[in-house]
C-alpha positions in Angstrom: 136.7 -90.1 -76.3 133.8 -90.8 -78.5 134.4 -87.9 -80.8 138.0 -88.9 -81.7 136.9 -92.4 -82.5 134.2 -91.0 -84.8 136.7 -88.8 -86.6 139.2 -91.7 -87.0 136.4 -93.9 -88.4 135.4 -91.1 -90.9 139.0 -90.6 -92.0 139.4 -94.3 -92.7 136.2 -94.4 -94.8 137.4 -91.6 -97.2 139.5 -92.6 -100.2 142.9 -91.0 -100.2 145.0 -90.7 -103.4 148.6 -89.7 -103.3 150.1 -87.6 -106.0 152.0 -89.7 -108.6 154.8 -87.1 -108.6 155.4 -85.8 -105.1 153.3 -88.1 -102.8 151.1 -85.3 -101.4 147.6 -86.5 -100.3 144.7 -85.5 -102.6 141.2 -85.9 -101.2 138.9 -84.7 -103.9 139.2 -85.2 -107.7 139.3 -82.2 -109.9 136.7 -83.9 -112.2 134.9 -87.2 -112.5 132.9 -88.8 -115.3 130.8 -91.9 -115.6 132.3 -93.9 -118.5 129.6 -96.6 -118.6 127.4 -98.5 -116.1 130.3 -99.9 -114.2 133.3 -97.5 -114.6 134.1 -94.0 -113.3 137.1 -92.0 -114.4 138.6 -89.3 -112.0 141.0 -86.5 -112.9 143.3 -85.5 -110.0 145.4 -82.4 -109.7 148.0 -81.9 -107.0 147.9 -78.5 -105.3 151.4 -78.9 -104.1 153.2 -79.6 -107.4 150.6 -79.1 -110.1 150.8 -82.7 -111.5 147.6 -84.0 -113.1 146.7 -87.7 -113.5 143.7 -90.0 -114.0 142.4 -93.0 -112.2 139.6 -95.4 -113.1 137.3 -97.3 -110.8 135.4 -100.3 -111.9 132.3 -101.6 -110.0 130.7 -105.0 -110.2 127.4 -105.1 -112.0 124.6 -105.4 -109.4 
């Protein structure tokens, strides 16, 4: 079916983070901030176990 292929493609395009403590999937950061022109910091909180942790993403300068 066309719809199921579209859903699968959408699911692959979304970043998925797993909780550092329990492994539960987290789809949306609790908070994000632009550190500078090429770095973004995300704060994640797991709804399953309550653990919070940060990740940083670095982009190439255009």
